[in-house]
Structure formats: structure tokens, C-alpha cells
N, C-alpha and C positions, 0 to 999 in steps of 0.2 A: 749745480755746477758740475757734479759727477756724471750726470746724465748727458749733459751737453758735450762733456769731454768724451763720454763713451760713443755717442751719436758721431761726433767729429772722427774718432778713431775708425769707427766702422766705415764712415764715407770714404776716408782715405784709404783703407784696406780695400774697399770695394773698388775704387778708382785704379789702385795699383793693379788689382787682379784683373780687371777689364783691359787696363793698359797692356799687360803682360800677354792676355789672350789675343789681343789684336795686333801685337808688335810684329808677328811672323805669320804670314801668310803666302799661299802659292798664288801668284799674280797671273801668270798665263800658262796654258798647257794643262796636261802632257801632251805630246805629239809624237808620232813615231817618224822616224828616219833610218834609211839604209836598212831596210828588212830584207834579209835574204834567207837562204834555206836553214842556215845554222846560226844566225845571229840577228839582232836588231838593236837599234838606238833609241832611247827615250829622252826627249828634251823638254824642259820646262824652266819657269823663272820665279824667284821669289823677292820679296821686298827688302829683305836684309840678307847679309852674308850668312851662308849656312854650309855645312857638309850634308852630302845627299846621297841617297841609295834608293835603288828599286828592289822590291821582293817580288818573286814570280812563283807562280803554281801552274801546273797543267790545268787545263779545263775540264777535268774528269769527274766533275760530280762531288767531290770532297769539299768540306768547307775550308776556306782559306785559313782558319785557325785551327785545322785538325793538327798539324806538325809545324815546327819552325821552317819557315820557307827560305830558300837561297836568297842571299842577299847579293847585289852587284853594286860597288861604290862608284860615285864620281871621283876618280883617283888617276894619277899619273906616276909612274915610275915607283909605285908603292907607296905614295903618300896621297891621303885624301885632300881634295881640293875644296877650298872655301871661296864661295862667291855668290853671286845672284842669278847666274844663267848655268843651267846644269845639264850635263849630257852623259848618259850612263849607257855604256855597251854591254849588252846582254850576249854572252857567248855560250857556245856549248849547246844550243838549241837543236831540236829535232825538226827536220823538214816536215811541212804539211800538218803542223801541230798547233792547236789552239792553247795560248797561254792567257791567263789572268795576271795582271800586275798591280802592284801598288807603289806610288813614288812617296818618298819620306825626305823632309829637309828638317835638320836641327840646327837651331841658331848658335852661333859661336858669340858668347857674350864677353869674353875676356881672355887675354894672353898674358902669362907672366913667366919669362924664361920658356922652358919646354912644357909648362903646365897650361892646360887650356880649360877654360870654363864653359859648359854648354848650357843652353836655355831650352825653350820648348820645342817640340816637334810639330811640324805642320805635315798632314798627309792627305791622300785620298782615301776613300773607304775601303775596307776590306770585305764589306757585306755585298756590295754590289760593283766590284772592280771592273775597270775597261778591260778588254781582251783584244788580242791580235793572232792572226795566223801566219805562221812563216810560210816562205815560197815553196814551191814544189815544182822541180823541173820535169817530173813525170806526168804532171797533170795533163788532161786531154784537152782542155778548153781554158780561156782566160778572157776576162773582161777589163777594160781600162778606160779612163776618161783623162781629158786634158783641157786645161784653161790657160790662158795667157794675156799678157797686156791689160792686166786689171788697172795697173797703175793707181792703186790706192782706193779704188772705187769698190769697197767691200759690200755695198748694197747691190751692185751689179753682179758680183760672184755669188752672193746669196741666191739671187734670182736664177742664175745659171745651174745652180745646185738644185733648184726646183724643177728644172727640165730634165737633167740627168743626175739621179740621186747617187752621190759618190759612195754612199754606204753599200751600194749594190754591186761596187766594183772590186776587182782584186787589187789594182793599182790605180793611182791618181797621179798624174803629172801636171807641176806648174811650169809651163814652158815660157819662163822669163817675163820681165818688166812687170812684175806684180806691183812694184812702186815706180814712182817718176824719178825719186832720189832718195838715197838713204841718209837722212838727217840724224835720226835717233832711234831707239828702240820702238817708240811708238808707231814710227812708219811700218814697222813689222807686223804688229799685232793690231793696231786700230785699221791699218790698211788692208790687211787680208787675212792675217793668220788666226785671229781670234775667230772669225768666220770659219776657217778651216777646222779648227779644234771642235768648235761647236756642231759642225755638219759631219765630220769623217774622221779627223786625223789622229784622235785617241785610239782608233781600232783598225782603219784601213790604211796601209802604208802609202806615204806621199813622197815622190822623188823630185826634187827641184832642179830644172835645168836653168842656170843663170842666164839672163838676158843682158843687154848693154846697160840698161837704165840701173840694174843692180850694182853697177861699178861705180856709180856716181855718189858724190857726197861724203861728208867726213865719216860717216857711219859705214862706208863701203866695205872697208877692211875688217869690219867686224861680222860679216856675212857668214862666215863658216863658224862663228860661235852658235848659230841657230841652225843651219842647214849643212848636212853631211858634215857634223863637227868633228868627227873622230876619223874622218877618211883621209887618206893622203892627198887627194885632189878633188875638184869638183866635177870632173868628167869620169864616167864609170859605165859599166855594163850590169844589166839586170835580167835574169832568166826565169820566167814563170811559165811552165807548161811549153806548148809548142812556140812561144815567142821570146826572143832575145832583143831587148831594147838597148842601143847605145845611146847614152846621154851625153852630148857634147857641150862644152862651154865655148860660146862663140866670141867672148870679148867685146869690145867696142866697135863702132860701125865706121868711125872716122879715123884717119891716120893718127898715130901716136904723137905727132908734132902739132896736132890741131891746137888752136889757141883755147878751145873749149875745156881741154884736159889739163891745161896749166903745167904741162911737163911732168904729170905724175903717173902716166901709163906706160906700159911696156908690153902691149898685147901681142905685136908681131912676133917677138921671141916666144912669147907664151904659147901662141898658136902653133909655132913650130915645136915645141916640146910635146904639145898635145898630140900633134901628128906623129911623133915618134912613138908615144904611148898607142895610139890607134892602130898602127902596123902591128903591134903585138896583140891588141884586144881582138882583132878579128881573125887571130890564129887559135884563141882559146877555145876549148873543147865545147864550153857551154854556148858558145856563139856558132861555131861551125856546125854543130849538130842540130841546132833549132831549125824547126820547119820555116819560121817566118823571121825576118830580120829587118827590124824598124830602127830608125834614126830618129832621135828627139834633139832638134837644135833650134835655137829661138830664131836666129837670123838664116833665111834661106840662101843657098848658093847662087850668085849672079854677078854678072858684069856691070854693076851698078855703083854702090858705095864700096869704100875701101874694105871693110870687114867682111862684107858678102863676098867680095872677090877673092879675099884671103881665104875663105871656107872653100870657094870653088877651086882654088889652086892647091891648097894644102891637104884638105879632107877628101874632097871628091875623087881625086884619082885612086885613093886607097879604098874608098867605099864602092866605087865602080867595080873593082876586083873581087869584093867581099860578098856580091849577090844579094845586095840590098833591095828589099822589096817596096819600101817608101820612107820617105823622110816626112816628119811632121814639123812644121814651123810656125811661128807667129810673125811679129814685129811689124808688118805692113798694115796692121788695122784693118784688113779686108780679108775676106774669104776668096782664095784662089787655088786652082788646081793646074799644076805644071806637069805635063806629060814628060816621058823620057826622051831624051834627045842624045846626040853624039857626045855632048860634052858632060851631060848629067844622064847617066844611063839608068836612072830609077825616078819614078814618079815623086813629086813634091806636093804636099797638100798643106796649105797655110790656112789656120785658123783665125778669125777676126778677134778684135778686141771686145766683141758683144755677142760671142757664140761660144758653145762648148762643143768638143769632139768626144764622140762615143765610139769606141772600137770593141770588137769581140772575135775571138777565134774559136770555131767549133766545127767538128766534122771535117777538118781539113781545110776550112774556108776562112779567109779574113775579110771582114766586113768593117767599114768605117763610115760614120755619118757625122756631119757637122750641123748642129741645131741652133737656131737663133733664140732670143729671149722669149719668144712665144712658142717655141718648141717646132717651129717650121724647118724642114731639111732644106739647107742651102748648097750643100755638096756632099758627094759619096765617093766611096772607093771600095771596090771588092777585087779579091783575088783568090 
């Protein structure tokens, strides 16, 4: 009887230990957002509510455990946040510097008044931690790539990353409609982001230009929990070496009053506010002094659908006076090249939903190619 009791106790103890071990885990990520010359944001998710932080170290050959590394917490207004989606902003970084980082999440198991009980910690390894390099406005060259209109077809995106390896780029752009509709978190990760993390996004910065389909579904308002989570808006500028990229948020393609939106959209006013921001953005030093000026916008400017016409009327007049070299778009699910004209005074290159765009600047020359799933070049641009 004593032996049976002892064995039963041991079984219960092992089950409890196993449960505790499996209870908290990192479910997706980490991946990089909003990497600039002096900062970066790291995003990941866990299966239970935790407080989270990132430890960083320069990639200088020292062991990660040589000294206690700086910790940056997921916090707001001085209070650490508890949740399952974690975004940590790393500030005070040095430009053109390679950093190692480790993510950590500690479960919150109980609260009693102002007392909090913590459980186990889930983390990535400190022995072979992921790395990233901050941007460098003084770099002489830059390489970038872009995919768009994946619409949850993660297998297609994986094939495109076999054509152009994103790990060999300085920046990667997701130019909208990566899903058809945002219903839940699975649409983010099963649809495309798990492939992104596996392929490059732990190490290479990814910048997300929201398309019109990301605005649809009950989970649409959660978009910024995962992408540009600690930025004031979803439109921004990025400078790397000789290139400055303006990333625009196009909004929806039909009028706000269309029955498809059920009265939930207000994009005409939103695009007007964005145009006000754009007028200031094109005067910033990092934009004015860049040798090449590139616009990333999911929908191209055209007198066709309402959203495209809004871009034509609200954004293009500002861009026409800003010396734009090219706009890179998607949305139309086919590859097209529009030459500059009296209305749009810069060329527009449109990437299809089954191709990848590869760009580079070196020796003072901009070269862009669009490659299909077999690696065949379907369009190009040089300047």
C-alpha cells in the first residue's frame, strides 16, 4: 500500500511539474518592427498573460552571460503591461550596430490587492540569440524586397522567399493585403507571419504598409497590436543609406458609405489627416537629403475606384513637388509599369500577387526587378 501511495504521489508530482513546464510558452515570434538608426521594436506572443522584457547586447564577441544585460520592458507610463501580445521598444541604440537580443515572458499567476504572484519564465536562448542591425543613413548602398497581396497564402510567400532571400536584404516591405480579412490572430500568423518569422523577421526589419483588406473583419482594429505597435500612426518614413522610403496607408478602395463597410469606416477624413502629415514629412532632413526617394503605397493612384482617386487627389500633388523617383504598389494582382505623366510626375511600378520585387542602390544607381514564382523577370526599373 505504501509503495502504491508513493508511486501515485510521484505520478501526481510529475504531472504537475510537466503541466507547469508546458503552461507558459512563446507561441509566435519574435519579429522586428520599426527598426531605425537608434531604436527597434520587438514583438511576440505567449499563450497566457505575462509581463515581458527584452535583454540586448552588442554583437561584440563577448558571451551574452558576461555581464547583466540591459532590460527593456513592455510597459506604459511606468507600469509593466500584462497580456499575450508583447511589444518592447528598444531605445538609445547606436546606428549601424549589430545587436543580439533575448525575449523573456514571466507568467502572472495571481493578484491580491497590490500583491502579484509570478510563475515561470519562457524565453529564447542566450547561447545563440537572434541578431539585428540598426539602420545607417550614411550607408553607400541598400538592398530591399517587397511582397504584397498574399491573402493568407503562406505557401506562396514561402516560394517567393525562395526566389529572393529576404535574409540577404537590408529591409523587407509587406505592401498590403497580406490577408483577405482579419477575423482573428490566426489570420496574422497562419496566413503569413509565421513564414515571415521563419524566413527573416527575427533578424531583418520588416515594414508593413497596410492595404485595404487589412481594414476588414472584427480583428481589423487590432492590427496595430502586431505591426508598428508603438508608433503614433501607420504611415511613416524610413531612411537607409541613399534611400528614403515613404510608407503610406491607403485606406479602403470604395466610398465610406458603401454597404460593404456597414457604416464602420472613416477613411476619407483619415486620408486628409495623412496628407497633412505628408506635407511635413517631405520637408524632413532625412527625406530631403536622400539621393533616392521611394514611395510604398498598396493602392496605386488612378481615376478608377474611390480610394485610388483619393490617393491621386490628396497624396500625389504633394509627392509631385517632392522629387519622388518611383512609387511601388500592389492591389491589382498583376504586374504593371506606369510611366510618369502630367498628373503623376513619377513612375509607378505595380507588383503582382504572385511575384516578388527586389531593389538595390549602389554606385549611385537604383535598380528594381520583379520576379515571378519561377524566378523569371517580368518587369524592371532603373535610374
